[in-house]
Backbone atoms as SQL, in Angstrom:
CREATE TABLE atoms (id INTEGER PRIMARY KEY, chain TEXT, resi INTEGER, resn TEXT, atom TEXT, x REAL, y REAL, z REAL);
INSERT INTO atoms VALUES
  (1, 'A', 1, 'UNK', 'N', -21.616, -16.757, -50.543),
  (2, 'A', 1, 'UNK', 'CA', -22.720, -17.671, -50.477),
  (3, 'A', 1, 'UNK', 'C', -22.423, -18.743, -49.438),
  (4, 'A', 2, 'UNK', 'N', -23.437, -19.187, -48.732),
  (5, 'A', 2, 'UNK', 'CA', -23.247, -20.165, -47.660),
  (6, 'A', 2, 'UNK', 'C', -23.017, -21.568, -48.188),
  (7, 'A', 3, 'UNK', 'N', -22.670, -22.452, -47.293),
  (8, 'A', 3, 'UNK', 'CA', -22.426, -23.858, -47.611),
  (9, 'A', 3, 'UNK', 'C', -23.746, -24.557, -47.891),
  (10, 'A', 4, 'UNK', 'N', -23.835, -25.251, -49.020),
  (11, 'A', 4, 'UNK', 'CA', -25.050, -25.991, -49.353),
  (12, 'A', 4, 'UNK', 'C', -25.139, -27.215, -48.449),
  (13, 'A', 5, 'UNK', 'N', -26.335, -27.485, -47.963),
  (14, 'A', 5, 'UNK', 'CA', -26.501, -28.643, -47.090),
  (15, 'A', 5, 'UNK', 'C', -27.620, -29.525, -47.597),
  (16, 'A', 6, 'UNK', 'N', -27.476, -30.805, -47.317),
  (17, 'A', 6, 'UNK', 'CA', -28.514, -31.762, -47.658),
  (18, 'A', 6, 'UNK', 'C', -29.386, -31.996, -46.443),
  (19, 'A', 7, 'UNK', 'N', -30.011, -33.163, -46.385),
  (20, 'A', 7, 'UNK', 'CA', -30.849, -33.499, -45.240),
  (21, 'A', 7, 'UNK', 'C', -30.009, -33.544, -43.977),
  (22, 'A', 8, 'UNK', 'N', -30.610, -33.157, -42.868),
  (23, 'A', 8, 'UNK', 'CA', -29.983, -33.181, -41.548),
  (24, 'A', 8, 'UNK', 'C', -28.737, -32.308, -41.460),
  (25, 'A', 9, 'UNK', 'N', -28.626, -31.325, -42.334),
  (26, 'A', 9, 'UNK', 'CA', -27.559, -30.340, -42.218),
  (27, 'A', 9, 'UNK', 'C', -26.186, -30.825, -42.640),
  (28, 'A', 10, 'UNK', 'N', -26.110, -31.974, -43.325),
  (29, 'A', 10, 'UNK', 'CA', -24.804, -32.458, -43.762),
  (30, 'A', 10, 'UNK', 'C', -24.407, -31.756, -45.050),
  (31, 'A', 11, 'UNK', 'N', -23.125, -31.432, -45.201),
  (32, 'A', 11, 'UNK', 'CA', -22.687, -30.790, -46.438),
  (33, 'A', 11, 'UNK', 'C', -22.846, -31.732, -47.621),
  (34, 'A', 12, 'UNK', 'N', -23.258, -31.176, -48.748),
  (35, 'A', 12, 'UNK', 'CA', -23.356, -31.970, -49.957),
  (36, 'A', 12, 'UNK', 'C', -22.031, -31.902, -50.697),
  (37, 'A', 13, 'UNK', 'N', -21.669, -32.998, -51.308),
  (38, 'A', 13, 'UNK', 'CA', -20.420, -33.025, -52.068),
  (39, 'A', 13, 'UNK', 'C', -20.480, -34.121, -53.102),
  (40, 'A', 14, 'UNK', 'N', -19.412, -34.251, -53.829),
  (41, 'A', 14, 'UNK', 'CA', -19.377, -35.225, -54.919),
  (42, 'A', 14, 'UNK', 'C', -19.104, -36.632, -54.427),
  (43, 'A', 15, 'UNK', 'N', -18.723, -36.792, -53.178),
  (44, 'A', 15, 'UNK', 'CA', -18.382, -38.116, -52.680),
  (45, 'A', 15, 'UNK', 'C', -16.882, -38.333, -52.704),
  (46, 'A', 16, 'UNK', 'N', -16.201, -37.758, -53.711),
  (47, 'A', 16, 'UNK', 'CA', -14.747, -37.900, -53.784),
  (48, 'A', 16, 'UNK', 'C', -14.084, -37.186, -52.609),
  (49, 'A', 17, 'UNK', 'N', -14.589, -36.020, -52.280),
  (50, 'A', 17, 'UNK', 'CA', -13.995, -35.243, -51.203),
  (51, 'A', 17, 'UNK', 'C', -14.593, -35.599, -49.842),
  (52, 'A', 18, 'UNK', 'N', -15.534, -36.530, -49.823),
  (53, 'A', 18, 'UNK', 'CA', -16.179, -36.884, -48.559),
  (54, 'A', 18, 'UNK', 'C', -15.984, -38.364, -48.242),
  (55, 'A', 19, 'UNK', 'N', -14.769, -38.879, -48.507),
  (56, 'A', 19, 'UNK', 'CA', -14.488, -40.287, -48.221),
  (57, 'A', 19, 'UNK', 'C', -14.638, -40.516, -46.723),
  (58, 'A', 20, 'UNK', 'N', -15.370, -41.566, -46.381),
  (59, 'A', 20, 'UNK', 'CA', -15.559, -41.860, -44.968),
  (60, 'A', 20, 'UNK', 'C', -15.650, -43.358, -44.776),
  (61, 'A', 21, 'UNK', 'N', -15.294, -43.780, -43.606),
  (62, 'A', 21, 'UNK', 'CA', -15.330, -45.182, -43.237),
  (63, 'A', 21, 'UNK', 'C', -16.740, -45.544, -42.817),
  (64, 'A', 22, 'UNK', 'N', -17.204, -46.761, -43.104),
  (65, 'A', 22, 'UNK', 'CA', -18.532, -47.156, -42.648),
  (66, 'A', 22, 'UNK', 'C', -18.631, -47.070, -41.126),
  (67, 'A', 23, 'UNK', 'N', -19.818, -46.700, -40.640),
  (68, 'A', 23, 'UNK', 'CA', -20.026, -46.576, -39.191),
  (69, 'A', 23, 'UNK', 'C', -19.771, -47.898, -38.498),
  (70, 'A', 24, 'UNK', 'N', -19.202, -47.831, -37.310),
  (71, 'A', 24, 'UNK', 'CA', -19.014, -49.007, -36.502),
  (72, 'A', 24, 'UNK', 'C', -17.725, -49.753, -36.775),
  (73, 'A', 25, 'UNK', 'N', -16.952, -49.343, -37.761),
  (74, 'A', 25, 'UNK', 'CA', -15.720, -50.046, -38.082),
  (75, 'A', 25, 'UNK', 'C', -14.556, -49.367, -37.382),
  (76, 'A', 26, 'UNK', 'N', -14.453, -49.599, -36.085),
  (77, 'A', 26, 'UNK', 'CA', -13.418, -48.962, -35.280),
  (78, 'A', 26, 'UNK', 'C', -12.107, -49.719, -35.397),
  (79, 'A', 27, 'UNK', 'N', -11.012, -48.984, -35.280),
  (80, 'A', 27, 'UNK', 'CA', -9.702, -49.617, -35.284),
  (81, 'A', 27, 'UNK', 'C', -9.522, -50.417, -34.000),
  (82, 'A', 28, 'UNK', 'N', -8.817, -51.536, -34.131),
  (83, 'A', 28, 'UNK', 'CA', -8.432, -52.326, -32.968),
  (84, 'A', 28, 'UNK', 'C', -6.924, -52.545, -33.045),
  (85, 'A', 29, 'UNK', 'N', -6.324, -52.879, -31.911),
  (86, 'A', 29, 'UNK', 'CA', -4.893, -53.161, -31.873),
  (87, 'A', 29, 'UNK', 'C', -4.710, -54.671, -31.781),
  (88, 'A', 30, 'UNK', 'N', -4.151, -55.276, -32.833),
  (89, 'A', 30, 'UNK', 'CA', -3.917, -56.713, -32.858),
  (90, 'A', 30, 'UNK', 'C', -2.584, -56.979, -32.163),
  (91, 'A', 31, 'UNK', 'N', -2.650, -57.619, -30.997),
  (92, 'A', 31, 'UNK', 'CA', -1.451, -57.875, -30.209),
  (93, 'A', 31, 'UNK', 'C', -0.716, -59.135, -30.644),
  (94, 'A', 32, 'UNK', 'N', -1.480, -60.181, -30.954),
  (95, 'A', 32, 'UNK', 'CA', -0.866, -61.445, -31.358),
  (96, 'A', 32, 'UNK', 'C', -1.704, -62.114, -32.436),
  (97, 'A', 33, 'UNK', 'N', -1.005, -62.848, -33.321),
  (98, 'A', 33, 'UNK', 'CA', -1.684, -63.632, -34.345),
  (99, 'A', 33, 'UNK', 'C', -1.163, -65.065, -34.282),
  (100, 'A', 34, 'UNK', 'N', -2.028, -66.027, -34.584),
  (101, 'A', 34, 'UNK', 'CA', -1.620, -67.421, -34.702),
  (102, 'A', 34, 'UNK', 'C', -1.138, -67.665, -36.114),
  (103, 'A', 35, 'UNK', 'N', -0.027, -68.328, -36.236),
  (104, 'A', 35, 'UNK', 'CA', 0.542, -68.681, -37.536),
  (105, 'A', 35, 'UNK', 'C', 0.756, -67.449, -38.417),
  (106, 'A', 36, 'UNK', 'N', 0.903, -66.277, -37.813),
  (107, 'A', 36, 'UNK', 'CA', 1.134, -65.047, -38.557),
  (108, 'A', 36, 'UNK', 'C', -0.058, -64.577, -39.370),
  (109, 'A', 37, 'UNK', 'N', -1.242, -65.159, -39.122),
  (110, 'A', 37, 'UNK', 'CA', -2.406, -64.859, -39.954),
  (111, 'A', 37, 'UNK', 'C', -3.693, -64.698, -39.149),
  (112, 'A', 38, 'UNK', 'N', -4.023, -65.680, -38.303),
  (113, 'A', 38, 'UNK', 'CA', -5.282, -65.682, -37.551),
  (114, 'A', 38, 'UNK', 'C', -5.186, -64.823, -36.301),
  (115, 'A', 39, 'UNK', 'N', -6.216, -64.041, -35.983),
  (116, 'A', 39, 'UNK', 'CA', -6.197, -63.240, -34.754),
  (117, 'A', 39, 'UNK', 'C', -6.133, -64.144, -33.522),
  (118, 'A', 40, 'UNK', 'N', -5.319, -63.737, -32.548),
  (119, 'A', 40, 'UNK', 'CA', -5.212, -64.492, -31.301),
  (120, 'A', 40, 'UNK', 'C', -5.528, -63.631, -30.088),
  (121, 'A', 41, 'UNK', 'N', -5.046, -62.392, -30.086),
  (122, 'A', 41, 'UNK', 'CA', -5.317, -61.487, -28.967),
  (123, 'A', 41, 'UNK', 'C', -5.324, -60.055, -29.480),
  (124, 'A', 42, 'UNK', 'N', -6.351, -59.267, -29.062),
  (125, 'A', 42, 'UNK', 'CA', -6.454, -57.888, -29.523),
  (126, 'A', 42, 'UNK', 'C', -7.038, -57.011, -28.424),
  (127, 'A', 43, 'UNK', 'N', -6.870, -55.705, -28.594),
  (128, 'A', 43, 'UNK', 'CA', -7.422, -54.720, -27.666),
  (129, 'A', 43, 'UNK', 'C', -8.406, -53.851, -28.429),
  (130, 'A', 44, 'UNK', 'N', -9.599, -53.676, -27.822),
  (131, 'A', 44, 'UNK', 'CA', -10.647, -52.838, -28.407),
  (132, 'A', 44, 'UNK', 'C', -11.318, -52.083, -27.271),
  (133, 'A', 45, 'UNK', 'N', -11.395, -50.766, -27.413),
  (134, 'A', 45, 'UNK', 'CA', -12.008, -49.886, -26.408),
  (135, 'A', 45, 'UNK', 'C', -11.425, -50.110, -25.019),
  (136, 'A', 46, 'UNK', 'N', -10.108, -50.303, -24.965),
  (137, 'A', 46, 'UNK', 'CA', -9.415, -50.432, -23.681),
  (138, 'A', 46, 'UNK', 'C', -9.500, -51.804, -23.034),
  (139, 'A', 47, 'UNK', 'N', -10.174, -52.761, -23.662),
  (140, 'A', 47, 'UNK', 'CA', -10.274, -54.120, -23.120),
  (141, 'A', 47, 'UNK', 'C', -9.486, -55.081, -23.982),
  (142, 'A', 48, 'UNK', 'N', -8.828, -56.020, -23.341),
  (143, 'A', 48, 'UNK', 'CA', -8.065, -57.032, -24.052),
  (144, 'A', 48, 'UNK', 'C', -8.930, -58.278, -24.236),
  (145, 'A', 49, 'UNK', 'N', -8.934, -58.816, -25.456),
  (146, 'A', 49, 'UNK', 'CA', -9.728, -59.994, -25.789),
  (147, 'A', 49, 'UNK', 'C', -8.811, -61.116, -26.269),
  (148, 'A', 50, 'UNK', 'N', -9.078, -62.326, -25.796),
  (149, 'A', 50, 'UNK', 'CA', -8.370, -63.517, -26.256),
  (150, 'A', 50, 'UNK', 'C', -9.310, -64.303, -27.159),
  (151, 'A', 51, 'UNK', 'N', -8.850, -64.637, -28.355),
  (152, 'A', 51, 'UNK', 'CA', -9.670, -65.373, -29.320),
  (153, 'A', 51, 'UNK', 'C', -9.634, -66.852, -28.954),
  (154, 'A', 52, 'UNK', 'N', -10.795, -67.377, -28.566),
  (155, 'A', 52, 'UNK', 'CA', -10.926, -68.795, -28.239),
  (156, 'A', 52, 'UNK', 'C', -11.053, -69.635, -29.501),
  (157, 'A', 53, 'UNK', 'N', -11.765, -69.125, -30.515),
  (158, 'A', 53, 'UNK', 'CA', -11.961, -69.878, -31.751),
  (159, 'A', 53, 'UNK', 'C', -12.207, -68.926, -32.919),
  (160, 'A', 54, 'UNK', 'N', -11.644, -69.268, -34.068),
  (161, 'A', 54, 'UNK', 'CA', -11.973, -68.590, -35.321),
  (162, 'A', 54, 'UNK', 'C', -13.061, -69.435, -35.965),
  (163, 'A', 55, 'UNK', 'N', -14.277, -68.905, -36.004),
  (164, 'A', 55, 'UNK', 'CA', -15.417, -69.668, -36.509),
  (165, 'A', 55, 'UNK', 'C', -15.509, -69.668, -38.028),
  (166, 'A', 56, 'UNK', 'N', -15.054, -68.570, -38.648),
  (167, 'A', 56, 'UNK', 'CA', -15.166, -68.459, -40.103),
  (168, 'A', 56, 'UNK', 'C', -14.157, -67.425, -40.575),
  (169, 'A', 57, 'UNK', 'N', -13.571, -67.632, -41.742),
  (170, 'A', 57, 'UNK', 'CA', -12.692, -66.615, -42.327),
  (171, 'A', 57, 'UNK', 'C', -12.950, -66.549, -43.829),
  (172, 'A', 58, 'UNK', 'N', -12.779, -65.347, -44.401),
  (173, 'A', 58, 'UNK', 'CA', -13.013, -65.135, -45.822),
  (174, 'A', 58, 'UNK', 'C', -12.247, -63.905, -46.280),
  (175, 'A', 59, 'UNK', 'N', -12.126, -63.756, -47.585),
  (176, 'A', 59, 'UNK', 'CA', -11.438, -62.610, -48.176),
  (177, 'A', 59, 'UNK', 'C', -12.433, -61.823, -49.019),
  (178, 'A', 60, 'UNK', 'N', -12.365, -60.503, -48.921),
  (179, 'A', 60, 'UNK', 'CA', -13.237, -59.619, -49.690),
  (180, 'A', 60, 'UNK', 'C', -12.369, -58.856, -50.684),
  (181, 'A', 61, 'UNK', 'N', -12.738, -58.948, -51.958),
  (182, 'A', 61, 'UNK', 'CA', -12.066, -58.195, -53.016),
  (183, 'A', 61, 'UNK', 'C', -13.129, -57.497, -53.842),
  (184, 'A', 62, 'UNK', 'N', -12.943, -56.207, -54.107),
  (185, 'A', 62, 'UNK', 'CA', -13.906, -55.471, -54.933),
  (186, 'A', 62, 'UNK', 'C', -13.239, -54.240, -55.527),
  (187, 'A', 63, 'UNK', 'N', -13.844, -53.733, -56.552),
  (188, 'A', 63, 'UNK', 'CA', -13.334, -52.521, -57.198),
  (189, 'A', 63, 'UNK', 'C', -14.153, -51.325, -56.735),
  (190, 'A', 64, 'UNK', 'N', -13.452, -50.258, -56.386),
  (191, 'A', 64, 'UNK', 'CA', -14.124, -49.034, -55.972),
  (192, 'A', 64, 'UNK', 'C', -13.248, -47.855, -56.362),
  (193, 'A', 65, 'UNK', 'N', -13.777, -46.989, -57.167),
  (194, 'A', 65, 'UNK', 'CA', -13.054, -45.805, -57.629),
  (195, 'A', 65, 'UNK', 'C', -11.722, -46.162, -58.274),
  (196, 'A', 66, 'UNK', 'N', -11.700, -47.294, -58.980),
  (197, 'A', 66, 'UNK', 'CA', -10.493, -47.685, -59.694),
  (198, 'A', 66, 'UNK', 'C', -9.437, -48.372, -58.851),
  (199, 'A', 67, 'UNK', 'N', -9.637, -48.443, -57.543),
  (200, 'A', 67, 'UNK', 'CA', -8.671, -49.107, -56.674),
  (201, 'A', 67, 'UNK', 'C', -9.226, -50.442, -56.193),
  (202, 'A', 68, 'UNK', 'N', -8.370, -51.396, -56.053),
  (203, 'A', 68, 'UNK', 'CA', -8.774, -52.709, -55.564),
  (204, 'A', 68, 'UNK', 'C', -8.684, -52.696, -54.035),
  (205, 'A', 69, 'UNK', 'N', -9.792, -52.963, -53.377),
  (206, 'A', 69, 'UNK', 'CA', -9.839, -52.994, -51.915),
  (207, 'A', 69, 'UNK', 'C', -9.916, -54.449, -51.490),
  (208, 'A', 70, 'UNK', 'N', -9.000, -54.886, -50.647),
  (209, 'A', 70, 'UNK', 'CA', -8.996, -56.266, -50.198),
  (210, 'A', 70, 'UNK', 'C', -8.919, -56.316, -48.682),
  (211, 'A', 71, 'UNK', 'N', -9.637, -57.295, -48.136),
  (212, 'A', 71, 'UNK', 'CA', -9.666, -57.490, -46.687),
  (213, 'A', 71, 'UNK', 'C', -9.630, -58.976, -46.367),
  (214, 'A', 72, 'UNK', 'N', -8.988, -59.302, -45.268),
  (215, 'A', 72, 'UNK', 'CA', -9.123, -60.624, -44.671),
  (216, 'A', 72, 'UNK', 'C', -10.103, -60.455, -43.518),
  (217, 'A', 73, 'UNK', 'N', -11.182, -61.233, -43.517),
  (218, 'A', 73, 'UNK', 'CA', -12.241, -61.111, -42.512),
  (219, 'A', 73, 'UNK', 'C', -12.283, -62.372, -41.658),
  (220, 'A', 74, 'UNK', 'N', -12.623, -62.185, -40.374),
  (221, 'A', 74, 'UNK', 'CA', -12.664, -63.294, -39.429),
  (222, 'A', 74, 'UNK', 'C', -13.860, -63.139, -38.498),
  (223, 'A', 75, 'UNK', 'N', -14.588, -64.218, -38.288),
  (224, 'A', 75, 'UNK', 'CA', -15.615, -64.253, -37.238),
  (225, 'A', 75, 'UNK', 'C', -14.982, -65.030, -36.088),
  (226, 'A', 76, 'UNK', 'N', -14.840, -64.372, -34.928),
  (227, 'A', 76, 'UNK', 'CA', -14.121, -64.968, -33.804),
  (228, 'A', 76, 'UNK', 'C', -14.979, -64.990, -32.547),
  (229, 'A', 77, 'UNK', 'N', -14.791, -66.028, -31.730),
  (230, 'A', 77, 'UNK', 'CA', -15.426, -66.127, -30.417),
  (231, 'A', 77, 'UNK', 'C', -14.352, -65.799, -29.393),
  (232, 'A', 78, 'UNK', 'N', -14.647, -64.851, -28.501),
  (233, 'A', 78, 'UNK', 'CA', -13.623, -64.288, -27.625),
  (234, 'A', 78, 'UNK', 'C', -13.960, -64.372, -26.145),
  (235, 'A', 79, 'UNK', 'N', -12.892, -64.291, -25.361),
  (236, 'A', 79, 'UNK', 'CA', -12.962, -64.125, -23.912),
  (237, 'A', 79, 'UNK', 'C', -12.344, -62.759, -23.613),
  (238, 'A', 80, 'UNK', 'N', -12.926, -62.024, -22.684),
  (239, 'A', 80, 'UNK', 'CA', -12.355, -60.747, -22.256),
  (240, 'A', 80, 'UNK', 'C', -11.381, -61.043, -21.125),
  (241, 'A', 81, 'UNK', 'N', -10.207, -60.445, -21.187),
  (242, 'A', 81, 'UNK', 'CA', -9.182, -60.686, -20.178),
  (243, 'A', 81, 'UNK', 'C', -9.236, -59.589, -19.120),
  (244, 'A', 82, 'UNK', 'N', -9.477, -59.988, -17.870),
  (245, 'A', 82, 'UNK', 'CA', -9.540, -59.017, -16.786),
  (246, 'A', 82, 'UNK', 'C', -8.224, -58.915, -16.030),
  (247, 'A', 83, 'UNK', 'N', -7.340, -59.872, -16.227),
  (248, 'A', 83, 'UNK', 'CA', -6.052, -59.871, -15.535),
  (249, 'A', 83, 'UNK', 'C', -4.907, -59.815, -16.512),
  (250, 'A', 84, 'UNK', 'N', -3.691, -60.049, -16.005),
  (251, 'A', 84, 'UNK', 'CA', -2.504, -59.984, -16.841),
  (252, 'A', 84, 'UNK', 'C', -2.273, -61.258, -17.643),
  (253, 'A', 85, 'UNK', 'N', -2.569, -62.425, -17.039),
  (254, 'A', 85, 'UNK', 'CA', -2.263, -63.668, -17.741),
  (255, 'A', 85, 'UNK', 'C', -3.359, -63.994, -18.751),
  (256, 'A', 86, 'UNK', 'N', -2.974, -64.689, -19.805),
  (257, 'A', 86, 'UNK', 'CA', -3.922, -65.017, -20.870),
  (258, 'A', 86, 'UNK', 'C', -4.956, -66.032, -20.440),
  (259, 'A', 87, 'UNK', 'N', -4.606, -66.946, -19.560),
  (260, 'A', 87, 'UNK', 'CA', -5.515, -68.021, -19.192),
  (261, 'A', 87, 'UNK', 'C', -5.817, -67.988, -17.694),
  (262, 'A', 88, 'UNK', 'N', -6.195, -66.851, -17.178),
  (263, 'A', 88, 'UNK', 'CA', -6.509, -66.739, -15.755),
  (264, 'A', 88, 'UNK', 'C', -7.965, -67.081, -15.504),
  (265, 'A', 89, 'UNK', 'N', -8.297, -67.284, -14.252),
  (266, 'A', 89, 'UNK', 'CA', -9.683, -67.575, -13.884),
  (267, 'A', 89, 'UNK', 'C', -10.546, -66.324, -13.993),
  (268, 'A', 90, 'UNK', 'N', -9.921, -65.182, -14.255),
  (269, 'A', 90, 'UNK', 'CA', -10.670, -63.924, -14.368),
  (270, 'A', 90, 'UNK', 'C', -11.148, -63.651, -15.790),
  (271, 'A', 91, 'UNK', 'N', -10.924, -64.586, -16.706),
  (272, 'A', 91, 'UNK', 'CA', -11.410, -64.421, -18.075),
  (273, 'A', 91, 'UNK', 'C', -12.895, -64.765, -18.112),
  (274, 'A', 92, 'UNK', 'N', -13.655, -63.941, -18.810),
  (275, 'A', 92, 'UNK', 'CA', -15.100, -64.173, -18.907),
  (276, 'A', 92, 'UNK', 'C', -15.496, -64.234, -20.376),
  (277, 'A', 93, 'UNK', 'N', -16.485, -65.076, -20.702),
  (278, 'A', 93, 'UNK', 'CA', -16.970, -65.164, -22.072),
  (279, 'A', 93, 'UNK', 'C', -17.543, -63.825, -22.476),
  (280, 'A', 94, 'UNK', 'N', -17.074, -63.309, -23.590),
  (281, 'A', 94, 'UNK', 'CA', -17.478, -61.964, -23.992),
  (282, 'A', 94, 'UNK', 'C', -18.403, -61.961, -25.201),
  (283, 'A', 95, 'UNK', 'N', -18.125, -62.770, -26.203),
  (284, 'A', 95, 'UNK', 'CA', -19.021, -62.763, -27.351),
  (285, 'A', 95, 'UNK', 'C', -18.336, -63.130, -28.642),
  (286, 'A', 96, 'UNK', 'N', -19.058, -62.899, -29.734),
  (287, 'A', 96, 'UNK', 'CA', -18.587, -63.206, -31.075),
  (288, 'A', 96, 'UNK', 'C', -18.502, -61.902, -31.865),
  (289, 'A', 97, 'UNK', 'N', -17.385, -61.724, -32.554),
  (290, 'A', 97, 'UNK', 'CA', -17.116, -60.489, -33.281),
  (291, 'A', 97, 'UNK', 'C', -16.662, -60.802, -34.696),
  (292, 'A', 98, 'UNK', 'N', -16.882, -59.857, -35.606),
  (293, 'A', 98, 'UNK', 'CA', -16.309, -59.941, -36.942),
  (294, 'A', 98, 'UNK', 'C', -15.223, -58.881, -37.051),
  (295, 'A', 99, 'UNK', 'N', -14.011, -59.340, -37.284),
  (296, 'A', 99, 'UNK', 'CA', -12.842, -58.479, -37.422),
  (297, 'A', 99, 'UNK', 'C', -12.374, -58.541, -38.861),
  (298, 'A', 100, 'UNK', 'N', -11.683, -57.489, -39.293),
  (299, 'A', 100, 'UNK', 'CA', -11.051, -57.571, -40.606),
  (300, 'A', 100, 'UNK', 'C', -9.772, -56.768, -40.625),
  (301, 'A', 101, 'UNK', 'N', -8.868, -57.206, -41.496),
  (302, 'A', 101, 'UNK', 'CA', -7.607, -56.509, -41.709),
  (303, 'A', 101, 'UNK', 'C', -7.645, -55.898, -43.100),
  (304, 'A', 102, 'UNK', 'N', -7.504, -54.585, -43.165),
  (305, 'A', 102, 'UNK', 'CA', -7.416, -53.883, -44.441),
  (306, 'A', 102, 'UNK', 'C', -6.007, -54.130, -44.974),
  (307, 'A', 103, 'UNK', 'N', -5.892, -54.861, -46.062),
  (308, 'A', 103, 'UNK', 'CA', -4.579, -55.250, -46.563),
  (309, 'A', 103, 'UNK', 'C', -3.806, -54.091, -47.172),
  (310, 'A', 104, 'UNK', 'N', -4.510, -53.061, -47.591),
  (311, 'A', 104, 'UNK', 'CA', -3.839, -51.897, -48.178),
  (312, 'A', 104, 'UNK', 'C', -3.063, -51.116, -47.110),
  (313, 'A', 105, 'UNK', 'N', -3.662, -50.986, -45.920),
  (314, 'A', 105, 'UNK', 'CA', -3.025, -50.221, -44.844),
  (315, 'A', 105, 'UNK', 'C', -2.499, -51.105, -43.727),
  (316, 'A', 106, 'UNK', 'N', -2.851, -52.383, -43.739),
  (317, 'A', 106, 'UNK', 'CA', -2.485, -53.357, -42.705),
  (318, 'A', 106, 'UNK', 'C', -3.066, -52.983, -41.337),
  (319, 'A', 107, 'UNK', 'N', -4.187, -52.285, -41.339),
  (320, 'A', 107, 'UNK', 'CA', -4.852, -51.881, -40.099),
  (321, 'A', 107, 'UNK', 'C', -6.010, -52.836, -39.831),
  (322, 'A', 108, 'UNK', 'N', -6.165, -53.214, -38.561),
  (323, 'A', 108, 'UNK', 'CA', -7.253, -54.103, -38.141),
  (324, 'A', 108, 'UNK', 'C', -8.438, -53.278, -37.665),
  (325, 'A', 109, 'UNK', 'N', -9.666, -53.776, -37.925),
  (326, 'A', 109, 'UNK', 'CA', -10.895, -53.084, -37.547),
  (327, 'A', 109, 'UNK', 'C', -11.896, -54.061, -36.935),
  (328, 'A', 110, 'UNK', 'N', -12.769, -53.528, -36.089),
  (329, 'A', 110, 'UNK', 'CA', -13.925, -54.266, -35.601),
  (330, 'A', 110, 'UNK', 'C', -15.023, -54.057, -36.621),
  (331, 'A', 111, 'UNK', 'N', -15.389, -55.102, -37.355),
  (332, 'A', 111, 'UNK', 'CA', -16.433, -54.996, -38.370),
  (333, 'A', 111, 'UNK', 'C', -17.803, -54.870, -37.733),
  (334, 'A', 112, 'UNK', 'N', -18.121, -55.824, -36.846),
  (335, 'A', 112, 'UNK', 'CA', -19.387, -55.745, -36.128),
  (336, 'A', 112, 'UNK', 'C', -19.374, -56.715, -34.968),
  (337, 'A', 113, 'UNK', 'N', -20.242, -56.425, -34.009),
  (338, 'A', 113, 'UNK', 'CA', -20.436, -57.310, -32.864),
  (339, 'A', 113, 'UNK', 'C', -21.588, -58.229, -33.239),
  (340, 'A', 114, 'UNK', 'N', -21.333, -59.526, -33.315),
  (341, 'A', 114, 'UNK', 'CA', -22.353, -60.489, -33.695),
  (342, 'A', 114, 'UNK', 'C', -23.213, -60.828, -32.492),
  (343, 'A', 115, 'UNK', 'N', -22.590, -61.136, -31.364),
  (344, 'A', 115, 'UNK', 'CA', -23.329, -61.414, -30.121),
  (345, 'A', 115, 'UNK', 'C', -22.444, -61.095, -28.931),
  (346, 'A', 116, 'UNK', 'N', -23.082, -60.757, -27.829),
  (347, 'A', 116, 'UNK', 'CA', -22.365, -60.470, -26.573),
  (348, 'A', 116, 'UNK', 'C', -22.931, -61.373, -25.498),
  (349, 'A', 117, 'UNK', 'N', -22.065, -61.857, -24.641),
  (350, 'A', 117, 'UNK', 'CA', -22.511, -62.736, -23.559),
  (351, 'A', 117, 'UNK', 'C', -23.062, -61.932, -22.409);
């Protein structure tokens, strides 16, 4: 018998075997942190970003499938670095992003792009 499919040809399942990350939450590489906690410099899609300001930070805790999922979330205003030095004249205002660190895996993600310059 063939594979059962739902709308748009996606396989149907119980959800347990189809764990997936929300769309748009791409991994980023956190290069530096301020005070060992706040994002300072990261790389996303091959571009290096310098955090000019942390506008807001919060923690998310919730229960899902019996496991506690916790994240540290940050809304940051960034400059894109076009050169090697952190404070060169080649830095351009890039935008505001929401980043988060999954505390279970210690992996950083781009939550969403709030605005782009």
